[in-house]
C-alpha positions in Angstrom: -0.2 0.2 0.1 1.7 3.9 -1.2 1.3 6.5 1.6 1.4 10.1 0.0 3.5 12.4 1.1 0.9 14.7 2.8 -0.2 11.7 4.8 3.4 11.5 6.1 3.9 15.0 7.1 0.5 14.7 8.8 2.1 11.6 11.3 5.0 13.4 11.7 3.3 16.6 12.9 1.1 14.8 15.2 4.1 12.3 16.4 5.7 15.7 17.2 2.4 17.0 18.8 2.6 14.0 20.9 6.2 14.2 21.9 6.1 18.0 22.6 3.2 17.6 25.5 5.0 14.2 26.8 7.9 16.1 27.2 6.1 19.3 29.0 4.3 19.4 32.6 4.9 17.3 35.7 6.0 14.1 35.9 3.0 12.1 38.2 4.0 10.3 41.0 5.7 13.0 43.0 3.6 13.1 46.3 0.4 12.6 47.4 -0.3 16.6 47.3 1.0 16.9 44.0 -1.2 14.0 42.8 -4.3 15.7 44.5 -3.7 18.3 42.2 -4.2 16.5 39.1 -5.9 18.4 36.5 -7.3 15.3 35.4 -8.8 13.9 38.7 -10.0 17.4 39.4 -11.8 16.9 36.0 -13.9 14.1 37.4 -15.9 15.8 39.4 -15.6 17.0 43.4 -15.6 13.6 44.8 -13.1 12.4 43.4 -9.3 12.2 45.3 -5.8 11.3 44.6 -4.2 9.2 47.6 -1.1 6.9 47.7 -1.2 3.5 50.4 1.8 1.7 51.4 1.2 -2.0 50.2 3.8 -4.5 50.3 6.9 -2.3 50.6 5.7 -0.1 47.8 3.6 2.5 47.2 0.5 2.3 45.4 -1.2 5.5 43.6 -4.8 5.3 43.3 -8.2 7.8 42.6 -11.2 7.2 44.3 -14.3 8.3 44.6 -18.6 7.8 45.3 -20.3 5.9 48.0 -21.8 2.3 47.7 -20.4 -0.6 47.4 -16.8 -1.1 46.1 -15.7 -1.3 42.4 -11.8 -2.0 41.9 -10.7 -0.7 38.6 -7.1 -2.4 37.2 -6.0 -0.7 33.7 -4.3 -2.2 30.6 -0.5 -1.6 29.3 0.2 1.0 28.2 -2.1 3.1 30.2 -2.8 3.9 34.2 -5.8 4.5 36.2 -7.1 7.6 34.0 -7.6 4.8 31.2 -11.4 4.4 33.2 -11.9 8.5 33.6 -14.4 8.0 30.6 -16.6 5.6 33.0 -15.3 6.7 36.5 -17.8 9.6 37.0 -20.9 7.3 36.1 -19.9 4.5 38.2 -19.6 7.0 41.1 -23.1 7.5 41.0 -23.9 3.8 42.6 -20.4 3.1 43.7 -17.4 3.7 45.6 -15.1 3.6 42.8 -11.1 2.9 43.0 -8.6 3.1 40.2 -5.8 1.7 40.8 -2.0 2.3 38.9 -0.2 -0.8 39.2 3.0 -1.6 40.8 5.9 0.4 38.8 3.4 2.8 36.9 2.7 6.5 36.9 2.0 7.1 40.5 3.0 4.0 42.0 6.7 2.3 42.8 8.5 -0.2 41.4 9.6 -3.2 43.3 12.9 -5.6 42.2 10.5 -8.4 41.7 7.1 -10.0 41.9 5.5 -9.2 38.9 3.6 -12.3 38.4 0.1 -11.6 38.1 -0.4 -13.2 41.4 2.3 -11.4 43.2 0.3 -8.2 41.9 -3.0 -9.2 42.6 -1.6 -9.7 46.7 -0.6 -5.5 46.4 -3.9 -4.9 45.2 -5.8 -7.2 48.0 -3.5 -5.3 50.2 -5.0 -1.5 49.3 -8.4 -3.4 49.5 -7.7 -4.4 53.2 -6.4 -0.8 53.8 -9.3 1.1 52.5 -11.6 -1.4 53.8 -13.6 -2.5 50.4 -15.0 -5.4 51.6 -16.4 -7.6 48.9 -15.4 -5.8 45.7 -15.9 -6.1 42.5 -13.0 -6.4 40.0 -12.8 -4.6 37.1 -9.9 -5.9 34.6 -8.9 -5.0 31.3 -5.5 -6.7 29.3 -2.9 -7.0 32.4 -5.5 -5.9 34.9 -7.8 -8.9 33.7 -4.8 -11.1 34.3 -4.7 -9.5 37.9 -8.0 -9.7 38.1 -8.4 -13.4 37.6 -5.7 -14.2 39.3 -7.0 -11.7 42.4 -10.6 -13.9 42.1 -8.2 -17.1 42.3 -6.3 -16.2 45.6 -8.8 -14.2 47.4 -12.3 -15.5 46.4 -13.8 -14.7 49.4 -12.8 -11.1 49.0 -14.7 -10.1 46.0 -18.5 -10.0 45.0 -18.0 -10.9 41.4 -15.3 -10.0 38.6 -15.1 -9.0 35.1 -12.3 -9.8 32.7 -12.0 -7.1 29.7 -10.5 -8.1 25.9 -7.5 -10.5 27.0 -7.4 -14.2 26.8 -5.6 -15.6 30.3 -2.0 -17.3 30.3 -2.4 -21.0 30.5 -5.7 -21.1 29.3 -7.0 -21.8 25.9 -6.5 -20.5 23.4 -3.5 -18.5 25.0 -0.8 -20.6 22.9 -2.5 -20.3 19.8 -2.8 -16.9 20.2 0.5 -15.9 21.5 2.0 -17.8 18.5 0.2 -15.3 16.1 2.2 -12.7 14.6 -0.3 -9.6 15.8 1.4 -10.9 19.0 4.5 -9.5 18.1 4.9 -7.0 21.0 4.3 -9.6 23.5 7.6 -11.4 22.6 9.4 -8.3 22.1 8.7 -7.0 25.6 9.6 -9.9 27.2 13.3 -9.8 26.1 15.6 -9.0 29.0 16.8 -5.5 29.1 16.6 -4.6 25.3 13.1 -3.5 25.2 13.7 -0.7 27.7 17.1 0.6 25.7 15.1 1.0 22.7 11.6 2.3 23.6 13.4 5.0 26.5 12.7 8.5 25.2 10.1 7.2 22.8 7.4 6.0 25.1 4.8 8.5 23.1 5.5 7.0 19.9 5.7 3.6 21.4 2.3 3.7 22.7 0.8 5.9 20.1 1.0 2.8 17.9 -1.4 1.3 20.4 -4.2 3.9 21.0 -6.4 4.5 18.3 -6.1 8.6 17.6 -9.7 8.4 17.2 -10.4 7.8 21.0 -7.3 8.4 22.5 -5.9 12.1 22.2 -2.3 13.2 21.7 -2.6 14.6 25.1 -3.7 11.7 26.7 -0.6 9.2 25.2 1.7 12.4 26.9 0.1 11.5 30.0 0.9 7.8 29.5 4.1 8.1 28.5 5.2 10.2 31.8 3.8 7.1 33.4 5.9 4.9 31.8 9.0 7.8 31.7 11.1 6.7 34.7 13.2 4.3 34.2 12.0 1.8 36.9 8.2 2.7 35.5 9.6 1.2 31.8 11.3 -1.6 33.9 8.1 -2.6 35.4 5.5 -2.8 32.3 8.0 -5.1 30.3 8.5 -7.1 33.9 4.9 -7.9 33.7 5.0 -9.6 30.9 8.2 -11.4 31.3 6.8 -13.2 34.2 3.8 -14.5 31.8 5.1 -17.7 32.2 4.6 -17.9 35.6 1.5 -16.6 35.0 0.7 -19.2 32.9 1.7 -22.1 35.5 -0.3 -20.3 38.4 -3.6 -20.3 35.8 -3.4 -24.3 34.3 -2.7 -25.5 37.9 -5.4 -24.1 39.4 -8.5 -26.5 39.2 -10.9 -26.1 42.1 -14.0 -25.3 41.9 -15.0 -21.5 42.1 -18.6 -20.2 42.3 -17.6 -16.6 42.2 -19.8 -14.9 39.1 -17.4 -13.9 36.3 -17.9 -12.2 33.3 -16.1 -12.2 30.0 -16.1 -8.9 27.6 -14.5 -9.0 24.3 -15.3 -6.0 21.9 -17.4 -6.8 18.4 -13.9 -6.0 16.4 -11.6 -7.5 18.5 -9.3 -10.0 17.4 -10.3 -12.1 20.2 -13.6 -12.3 19.7 -13.8 -15.7 17.6 -11.9 -16.9 21.2 -14.7 -15.5 23.3 -16.0 -19.1 23.3 -13.2 -21.4 23.7 -12.1 -18.6 26.9 -15.4 -19.2 28.6 -15.3 -23.0 27.7 -11.6 -23.4 29.7 -12.5 -21.4 32.6 -15.2 -23.7 33.2 -13.1 -26.9 32.7 -10.7 -25.2 35.5 -13.5 -24.7 37.9 -15.2 -21.8 37.0 -18.8 -22.4 37.6 -20.7 -19.1 37.1 -19.0 -17.4 33.8 -20.7 -15.1 31.4 -19.6 -13.9 27.9 -20.9 -10.4 26.4 -19.8 -8.6 23.6 -18.9 -4.9 23.6 -20.3 -3.8 20.1 -18.3 -1.4 18.2 -15.2 -1.4 19.8 -11.8 -3.0 19.4 -9.5 -3.7 22.2 -9.5 -0.8 24.5 -12.7 -0.7 25.1 -12.7 1.9 28.2 -11.9 4.4 26.1 -13.5 3.5 22.7 -17.2 2.4 24.2 -17.2 4.3 27.4 -21.2 4.3 28.1 -21.6 0.3 26.8 -18.5 -0.7 29.8 -20.1 1.7 31.9 -23.8 0.0 31.8 -22.1 -3.3 31.4 -20.0 -2.6 34.7 -23.3 -1.5 36.9 -25.3 -4.4 35.3 -22.7 -7.0 37.2 -21.5 -5.2 40.0 -24.8 -3.8 41.6 -25.4 -6.2 45.1 -28.2 -8.6 44.5 -30.7 -9.2 47.0 
């Protein structure tokens, strides 16, 4: 396919704009008071606040708002808590909403190891206990979905349900077939020791723009995410999550005991994973999950919170509401 000079110039200008945005302003994650002045938090509404918690020897940053039953939101790569900013005000009308920066991302500090989903789930569980978010509903997208499933496996009594958004689970069919496909190249790249850090450092905005559709994610938002992964420890943490996938495969494959926690697998109607949805649900049932539902988010590809926030908000409301 040929590319015109005009389109190349437009693309170059867009990349330049993202880079300029990424280099300006304040880097997030310096202190609780500075995080509280984050304009992105202020735009959510006066009921939202940014805060830190000390968990398992690290700092976890989170944004909290609303009242009612707890909903914990776990983000994807290459985003942070802000992935859910379009759905958080709606959810806060009925729920206590807590969107977390995963360890090593944004305002959360990194750690020397322990980036497997089960370890990250323990970090989130410790935060849940500190904030007294009893019987929470967990929503996780992409990497966050892997952590959400590990959370349910490790702490089934701590949750009333979980929603896993547009991601296959390591160790469960059809994980091997999916990761063998060319469109999953970035997983293999990001698992290489040290090299991704060297190549992506200083180019986060350009790299992240490859994943994030400009129709739904603005240049300013990409610049924000670039800051969240700007520090060397942040970029390293992000790639360590991918290097821990073999540990995730082992953890998930070995767990086959009965678990009655309601699970929802939701995939975008334009997602590359859509055709795999029945197989994913079947694999969960074969591993002891007795209450698995599947939903399709119409009009969305992978980044469902960015692309179809209204639909996602409705879906979370439907399943996170406390049943009497």
